[in-house]
C-alpha positions in Angstrom: 16.4 8.0 53.7 13.0 9.1 55.8 11.4 11.9 54.9 9.3 14.1 58.1 5.8 14.7 57.6 6.1 18.5 56.3 8.7 17.2 53.8 6.5 14.5 52.7 3.5 17.0 52.0 6.0 19.3 50.0 7.1 16.7 48.2 3.8 15.3 47.4 2.0 18.9 46.3 5.4 19.2 44.0 4.5 15.8 42.3 1.3 17.4 41.3 3.0 20.7 39.6 5.6 18.2 38.3 3.7 16.1 36.2 0.2 17.8 34.9 -1.7 16.0 32.7 -0.7 14.8 29.4 -3.2 15.2 26.3 -3.9 12.5 24.4 -0.9 11.7 21.6 -2.4 12.3 18.1 -3.2 9.7 15.7 -0.2 8.7 13.4 -0.3 9.5 10.0 2.1 9.3 6.9 3.7 12.6 7.5 4.2 11.9 11.1 4.5 7.8 11.5 4.7 7.8 15.4 2.3 10.3 16.0 5.1 12.8 18.0 5.8 15.4 15.8 3.3 17.9 17.8 5.6 17.3 20.6 8.5 18.9 19.0 8.7 22.2 18.3 12.0 22.0 16.2 10.3 20.5 13.2 8.7 24.0 12.8 12.1 25.1 12.1 13.2 23.0 9.6 14.3 20.0 8.9 16.4 18.6 12.2 18.8 15.5 11.3 21.5 15.6 14.0 20.3 13.4 16.9 23.6 11.9 17.3 24.7 15.5 18.4 22.8 17.0 20.3 18.8 15.7 20.4 15.8 18.6 21.0 13.6 17.5 23.3 10.0 16.9 23.4 7.8 19.4 25.0 6.1 17.2 28.0 10.0 16.5 29.1 10.7 19.9 29.0 7.5 20.5 30.9 8.7 18.4 33.7 12.2 20.7 34.0 9.8 24.1 34.3 7.8 22.1 37.2 11.2 21.6 38.9 12.4 24.8 38.3 8.8 26.6 39.2 9.4 24.4 42.2 12.9 25.8 42.9 11.4 29.1 43.4 8.4 28.8 45.1 9.1 26.0 47.2 11.9 23.8 46.8 11.5 20.3 47.0 12.8 18.1 49.8 16.6 16.0 48.8 14.2 12.9 49.7 11.7 13.5 47.1 14.6 14.7 44.8 16.3 11.0 45.3 13.2 9.0 45.3 12.4 10.7 41.8 16.0 9.4 40.5 14.9 6.0 41.5 12.1 6.5 39.7 14.4 7.0 36.9 16.6 4.1 37.8 13.6 1.9 37.3 12.3 3.5 34.4 15.8 2.8 32.8 16.2 -0.7 34.0 12.5 -1.6 32.2 13.9 -0.2 29.0 17.0 -2.5 28.9 15.5 -5.1 30.6 18.1 -5.1 33.6 17.1 -5.2 37.0 16.9 -1.7 39.0 20.1 -3.2 41.4 21.9 -3.5 38.0 21.9 0.7 37.3 23.5 3.7 39.1 22.9 7.1 37.5 26.3 8.6 36.7 27.3 12.0 35.8 28.4 11.5 32.4 29.5 8.7 29.5 32.7 8.5 30.0 32.7 8.5 33.9 31.6 4.8 33.7 34.7 3.4 32.0 37.0 5.3 33.8 35.3 3.6 36.8 35.3 0.2 35.5 38.9 0.7 34.5 40.2 1.2 37.7 38.4 -1.5 38.9 40.2 -4.0 36.7 44.0 -2.9 38.4 45.1 -3.2 34.7 49.0 -4.2 35.1 51.4 -5.0 32.6 50.9 -7.8 30.5 47.2 -6.9 30.5 46.1 -5.9 27.7 42.3 -3.9 26.6 40.8 -4.4 22.9 39.3 -1.7 21.4 38.5 -0.5 17.4 39.1 2.4 15.5 35.0 3.2 15.4 35.4 4.1 19.0 34.8 7.6 20.9 37.7 9.5 21.8 37.4 9.5 25.2 38.2 5.2 25.2 41.6 5.9 23.0 42.5 9.0 25.5 41.6 6.6 28.3 43.6 3.8 27.3 46.6 5.4 26.4 46.8 6.9 29.8 46.9 3.7 31.2 49.1 2.3 28.8 52.1 5.0 30.0 51.5 5.0 33.5 50.5 1.1 34.3 52.6 -0.8 31.0 49.1 -2.0 29.6 49.1 -2.4 25.9 46.5 -1.3 24.0 45.2 -3.3 20.7 42.9 -1.8 18.0 40.9 -4.0 15.5 40.6 -2.1 12.3 37.7 -1.8 10.6 36.8 -2.6 7.2 34.6 -0.7 4.8 33.1 0.7 8.0 32.9 -2.1 10.0 34.3 -4.0 12.7 32.5 -7.5 12.7 33.0 -10.0 15.7 35.5 -11.7 14.1 37.7 -9.3 13.5 38.1 -9.1 17.2 39.0 -12.7 17.9 42.7 -12.7 16.7 43.7 -9.5 19.1 42.0 -11.6 22.3 44.2 -14.0 24.4 44.4 -15.1 27.5 46.2 -11.4 28.9 42.7 -9.5 27.6 41.1 -8.3 30.3 38.4 -5.7 28.4 36.9 -5.5 25.3 35.6 -2.3 25.0 33.4 -0.7 22.3 31.1 1.8 20.7 27.7 -0.1 20.2 26.8 2.4 17.5 29.9 4.3 16.4 29.8 7.9 16.6 31.5 7.7 13.4 29.6 6.2 10.8 26.7 4.7 12.7 27.7 1.1 12.7 26.2 -1.0 15.2 28.5 -3.5 16.9 27.1 -7.0 17.5 27.2 -7.0 21.5 25.9 -10.5 21.7 28.3 -11.7 19.2 31.0 -9.6 20.8 30.0 -11.2 24.3 29.6 -14.4 23.6 33.5 -14.3 22.2 34.6 -12.4 25.0 33.4 -14.5 27.3 34.5 -18.1 25.9 38.0 -15.7 26.3 37.7 -15.2 29.7 37.0 -11.5 29.7 34.6 -8.9 29.8 32.6 -6.4 27.3 31.9 -2.7 27.7 29.9 -0.5 25.7 29.5 3.3 25.0 26.2 3.1 24.3 25.3 7.1 23.9 24.6 6.8 20.4 21.7 3.7 20.9 20.1 3.9 23.8 17.0 5.1 23.0 17.2 5.2 19.3 17.9 1.1 19.2 15.7 -1.6 21.3 18.1 -3.4 23.7 17.6 -6.2 26.3 20.6 -6.2 28.2 19.9 -10.3 29.4 19.6 -11.8 26.0 23.1 -9.9 24.6 25.1 -10.8 27.8 26.7 -7.3 28.0 28.8 -6.8 30.9 29.0 -3.2 31.4 27.9 0.1 29.8 27.3 3.8 30.5 25.4 6.1 28.3 24.7 9.8 28.3 21.2 11.3 27.8 21.1 14.0 25.6 21.3 12.4 22.8 18.4 9.6 21.9 17.0 9.3 25.4 15.9 13.2 24.8 17.1 14.3 28.1 19.6 17.0 29.2 23.4 17.3 30.5 24.5 16.0 34.2 23.3 12.6 34.0 24.2 9.2 32.8 23.0 5.7 33.7 25.6 3.5 34.2 24.9 -0.6 34.0 26.8 -3.3 35.7 25.9 -7.0 35.6 24.4 -8.2 38.5 27.7 -11.0 39.1 30.0 -8.4 38.7 29.0 -6.1 40.7 31.8 -7.1 43.6 34.1 -6.6 40.8 33.5 -3.5 40.2 34.4 -0.8 43.1 33.0 2.5 43.7 36.0 5.3 43.3 35.0 7.8 45.7 32.9 8.1 48.6 29.9 10.0 50.4 26.7 10.4 51.9 24.1 9.0 49.3 26.4 5.6 49.9 24.7 5.0 53.0 22.1 2.3 53.8 22.1 1.8 57.4 23.3 4.3 59.9 24.6 2.0 62.4 25.2 4.7 65.2 28.7 5.6 66.3 29.9 7.1 62.7 29.5 3.7 61.5 27.2 2.9 58.5 26.7 0.4 56.2 26.9 1.3 52.5 25.0 -0.3 49.9 26.4 -3.0 48.0 24.2 -2.8 44.8 24.8 -0.3 41.6 23.7 2.6 44.5 27.3 2.2 45.7 28.2 4.8 42.8 26.3 7.6 43.6 28.4 9.2 46.2 26.9 12.4 46.4 24.2 14.4 45.0 23.1 14.3 41.9 22.5 17.1 39.0 18.2 16.6 40.4 17.3 18.9 37.1 18.9 16.7 34.8 17.3 13.8 36.8 13.8 14.9 36.8 14.6 15.5 32.5 15.5 12.1 32.2 12.3 10.6 33.8 10.1 12.5 32.0 12.1 11.5 28.8 11.8 8.1 30.0 8.0 7.9 30.6 7.8 9.5 27.1 10.4 7.1 25.1 8.1 3.8 27.2 5.0 5.2 26.1 6.3 5.3 22.3 8.2 2.6 22.8 12.1 2.1 21.5 11.1 -0.7 19.1 9.0 1.4 17.3 11.5 4.2 17.2 14.4 2.0 15.7 11.8 0.2 13.1 11.0 4.0 12.0 14.2 5.6 12.4 16.2 2.7 10.8 13.7 2.8 8.1 14.8 6.8 7.8 18.4 5.8 7.6 18.3 2.8 5.2 16.0 5.2 2.8 18.7 8.1 2.8 21.8 5.8 2.3 20.4 4.2 -0.4 19.5 7.5 -1.9 22.5 8.6 -1.5 24.4 5.3 -3.3 21.9 6.0 -6.1 23.7 9.6 -6.2 27.2 8.4 -5.9 28.3 9.5 -3.0 30.9 8.3 -0.9 29.0 6.5 2.1 30.7 5.8 5.0 27.7 3.7 6.8 28.0 -0.1 5.6 24.6 -0.9 3.7 22.2 -2.9 5.8 23.6 -1.2 9.1 21.1 -1.2 11.8 21.3 2.3 13.8 19.8 5.5 12.1 23.3 7.1 11.6 24.5 7.9 8.2 27.5 9.4 7.5 29.4 10.3 3.6 31.7 12.4 2.3 30.4 15.3 0.2 33.2 15.6 -1.9 32.8 19.6 -2.2 33.6 23.1 -1.5 32.6 22.6 2.6 31.6 26.3 2.3 29.4 25.7 -0.4 27.9 22.9 1.3 27.1 24.4 4.5 25.4 27.3 2.5 22.8 25.0 0.5 22.0 22.8 3.2 21.0 26.2 5.7 19.3 27.4 2.5 17.2 23.9 2.5 17.1 24.6 6.7 18.7 21.6 7.5 20.7 20.5 10.2 23.4 17.7 10.7 26.9 17.3 11.5 30.1 18.2 9.6 32.7 16.3 10.9 36.8 15.7 10.2 37.9 18.7 9.1 34.2 19.5 7.2 35.3 16.8 4.6 32.3 14.5 5.7 28.3 14.9 7.0 26.4 12.6 9.3 22.9 13.0 9.4 20.7 11.3 12.1 16.5 10.8 11.7 15.2 10.8 14.5 11.3 9.4 16.0 10.0 12.7 14.6 11.5 13.0 11.5 9.6 11.9 8.4 10.7 10.0 4.6 9.3 13.7 3.5 12.4 15.4 4.9 15.0 12.8 4.6 13.8 13.3 0.7 14.7 17.1 1.3 18.2 16.0 2.2 18.3 14.1 -0.6 17.3 16.7 -3.4 20.3 19.0 -1.8 22.3 16.2 -2.1 21.7 15.5 -5.3 22.3 18.9 -7.3 26.0 18.2 -6.0 26.4 14.8 -8.2 
């Protein structure tokens, strides 16, 4: 889309507003190993261990949104400038996961990606889809509907001791398996699926792997070329530290022709050929058919800058270390931990085995926030880049009083 001179001047002035000078990060300390706590006002409110639910955003990300909104009330950005920012966000995300920009689209939600993929596979009687029992609810709803309307078989791999290893999938995959769908990191207990091993198994059997990656991207380092995964989608309001309304969708380059867009609009146009004829994009931009939630796009773009600066490998090392500290402490206390030992994610789930209201009051008194789950019988903690060992110990002090 070619901008006019006025649009160009407007976009340049807006860019200056949206990218204020960034002060240098403070040096890392024992209390703040990644040097980020000053960017997260949430640490002043108590101990926040709930990023697997919704993550707080760092101040530089919020400042980007404020800049966008200030432009909205004073001098609204041109569509061309906003589309350019979506391209910038796509490039940054591709860099984060080791993909090509042409393999990444920006959708609206995590669920949208798997819906687009399932429609493209043209599933029918005799076909089967293999999932496991550690997946997110959306996947069960989607394939239950397709079982009822298209006659497919849904095969559910049972987990054992909180894990669903690659070997457990082998007996469920046959020559009519069209897709293996997993949560890269389970929202239930934080179990991290071996994507590389699963992709190797699936490809050897002639099928594909899709991952719901919302509980992993931004917390765990991922190189899509090394894992060989075929497709994934992730929301951005958890470990990507951004907001709601935008969700990156990855499709491996060789499979772009397989996955067709399920709707069409003006943002699909790569070239106007005249006489109401158009050449459409044939890369991942073909899934972006209409105006995006640009406020969320600007937020994501700033969050990606932040994560790329800190480094996801550093975040993974720090947060998984905190999760292991928590897991070990809970185990010593005799708590019923639902996350497998040695698991490589920063999510730890356990059964508290006490009156839920008593547990809630104890956590509130200690100013600790985490998720109650499964009828309030379970707790899920999810330390993030701004948390530290003292905060993990604060939670263990509370749980230790129940032991």
